[in-house]
Backbone bond lengths (Angstrom), bond angles and torsions (degrees), N, CA, C in turn:
res aa  C-N    CA-C-N  psi(-1)  N-CA   C-N-CA  omega(-1)  CA-C   N-CA-C  phi
1 M - - - 1.461 - - 1.588 111.55 -
2 G 1.357 113.10 -36.15 1.440 118.82 174.83 1.490 117.58 -52.29
3 S 1.473 111.88 -46.55 1.465 120.99 179.73 1.559 111.96 -61.49
4 F 1.308 114.22 -36.27 1.435 118.47 178.46 1.533 112.00 -66.42
5 F 1.324 115.54 -38.33 1.448 119.17 -178.79 1.512 109.08 -68.61
6 I 1.357 116.53 -42.91 1.491 121.98 175.32 1.495 114.27 -55.41
7 F 1.449 109.54 -42.03 1.497 117.41 179.61 1.595 112.60 -62.01
8 L 1.444 111.83 -40.31 1.393 111.61 -178.78 1.481 113.80 -78.16
9 V 1.361 122.15 -26.34 1.394 122.29 172.80 1.532 112.92 -69.04
10 G 1.387 111.86 -37.50 1.501 118.13 175.53 1.537 107.91 -61.38
11 F 1.277 111.85 -46.32 1.608 117.21 -177.64 1.598 109.51 -56.02
12 G 1.314 110.18 -47.28 1.464 113.82 -176.81 1.485 113.92 -67.70
13 M 1.400 117.93 -35.51 1.405 119.10 178.20 1.531 112.10 -71.62
14 T 1.378 113.86 -29.48 1.464 117.45 -178.37 1.621 108.18 -71.02
15 V 1.310 112.81 -46.55 1.483 115.05 175.30 1.557 116.24 -61.84
16 T 1.215 116.50 -34.39 1.540 126.75 175.21 1.501 105.04 -58.60
17 G 1.333 113.53 -62.28 1.503 117.50 -178.51 1.413 117.88 -60.04
18 S 1.232 118.24 -39.71 1.538 121.59 -179.71 1.501 112.72 -66.31
19 V 1.397 113.09 -41.87 1.447 117.81 -177.57 1.565 108.65 -68.67
20 T 1.322 114.18 -36.71 1.522 115.17 175.50 1.441 112.52 -64.87
21 I 1.370 119.38 -44.03 1.449 120.82 -178.17 1.523 108.37 -62.77
22 I 1.359 117.96 -40.68 1.483 119.99 178.87 1.477 110.58 -67.53
23 A 1.302 120.69 -35.94 1.484 121.09 177.25 1.471 112.60 -65.65
24 Y 1.397 116.32 -37.05 1.365 116.50 174.79 1.480 122.15 -72.49
25 F 1.332 113.40 -1.87 1.552 122.23 168.93 1.497 105.99 -62.66
26 N 1.234 124.16 -32.47 1.420 124.86 -177.92 1.615 115.07 -55.69
27 F 1.387 114.38 -14.51 1.403 119.19 178.21 1.519 112.74 -80.09
28 L 1.343 115.54 -16.70 1.486 119.95 -179.03 1.562 111.66 -67.91
29 P 1.304 115.73 -47.57 1.548 113.43 174.69 1.449 117.03 -66.72
30 A 1.356 114.18 -13.98 1.549 119.20 179.29 1.468 108.55 -79.76
31 G 1.243 122.48 -10.13 1.480 126.35 174.46 1.532 117.52 115.71
32 L 1.368 113.95 9.74 1.450 117.06 173.55 1.496 109.00 -78.30
33 S 1.393 119.15 143.70 1.422 124.93 175.55 1.574 107.75 -82.50
34 W 1.261 115.01 167.44 1.501 119.59 175.71 1.560 110.98 -60.58
35 A 1.278 118.41 -35.48 1.485 119.99 177.42 1.529 110.95 -65.01
36 D 1.325 112.67 -44.50 1.418 117.92 -178.65 1.605 113.30 -63.14
37 Y 1.345 110.08 -39.90 1.434 123.58 177.05 1.606 109.29 -55.17
38 F 1.336 113.23 -56.82 1.450 117.91 -175.56 1.559 111.97 -68.72
39 T 1.317 118.46 -28.33 1.357 123.90 172.13 1.521 111.17 -65.41
40 F 1.263 115.03 -42.04 1.485 121.01 -177.97 1.551 109.80 -70.27
41 I 1.285 121.15 -44.56 1.455 118.35 -178.55 1.457 114.94 -78.94
42 A 1.311 116.80 -16.66 1.517 123.01 169.90 1.596 111.80 -65.67
43 G 1.342 113.32 -29.41 1.510 116.78 177.33 1.473 114.09 -92.35
44 R 1.339 120.19 2.15 1.511 119.43 -179.24 1.542 108.01 -101.24
45 L 1.274 115.01 130.56 1.439 122.84 -178.05 1.588 112.00 -60.54
46 E 1.231 114.74 -47.33 1.469 116.98 -174.02 1.466 114.92 -69.44
47 C 1.365 119.49 -14.44 1.409 120.76 170.21 1.506 114.37 -72.82
48 Y 1.282 121.59 -17.21 1.437 126.85 178.41 1.525 109.42 -83.88
49 F 1.340 118.47 -4.29 1.474 118.31 175.32 1.507 109.28 -73.54
50 L 1.271 124.47 -27.19 1.461 126.56 173.34 1.535 114.31 -53.97
51 P 1.373 116.85 -65.07 1.482 113.31 177.28 1.528 115.69 -61.49
52 L 1.344 116.13 -36.85 1.455 117.65 -172.49 1.684 105.69 -71.49
53 G 1.297 116.21 -34.48 1.484 116.71 174.68 1.520 112.26 -68.07
54 L 1.262 119.72 -37.08 1.456 121.85 179.32 1.599 108.79 -69.91
55 L 1.299 115.29 -33.06 1.440 116.32 177.83 1.516 111.42 -70.27
56 L 1.449 120.37 -34.24 1.333 123.56 178.05 1.512 113.12 -70.93
57 I 1.432 113.63 -34.51 1.505 116.58 176.51 1.517 110.14 -65.20
58 L 1.410 115.03 -47.74 1.438 118.47 175.36 1.503 118.54 -53.75
59 I 1.340 114.89 -40.48 1.429 119.44 178.15 1.507 110.42 -69.41
60 S 1.303 119.44 -40.95 1.419 117.47 -176.55 1.582 110.44 -70.84
61 L 1.384 116.06 -33.28 1.378 120.72 -178.19 1.580 109.30 -67.11
62 R 1.352 112.71 -41.15 1.441 118.95 179.41 1.523 105.23 -64.78
63 H 1.326 121.90 -44.42 1.497 121.37 175.15 1.515 112.84 -55.04
64 F 1.331 114.85 -45.72 1.459 116.88 178.22 1.547 115.28 -53.94
65 S 1.415 112.25 -49.32 1.460 119.13 -176.31 1.576 110.33 -67.20
66 V 1.356 116.75 -30.72 1.459 117.32 -177.86 1.585 111.24 -79.37
67 E 1.368 108.81 -30.06 1.504 115.64 -175.08 1.378 115.14 -69.20
68 K 1.415 120.05 -31.85 1.483 123.35 -176.04 1.523 114.07 -92.17
């Protein structure tokens, strides 16, 4: 049951992080370069939810496969 909860938390974090990164794409037509864009999202905490959520999903899936 714990692995399923970790999976759901990881999924939620992944969705939050990816939606935030996609929303920040709106800065590109406003005149930001790609380098400025990546510098900007590197400083935003909510953008780190994407890799952290993916890591939690991978850990929970690994635990599911070892558990059975």
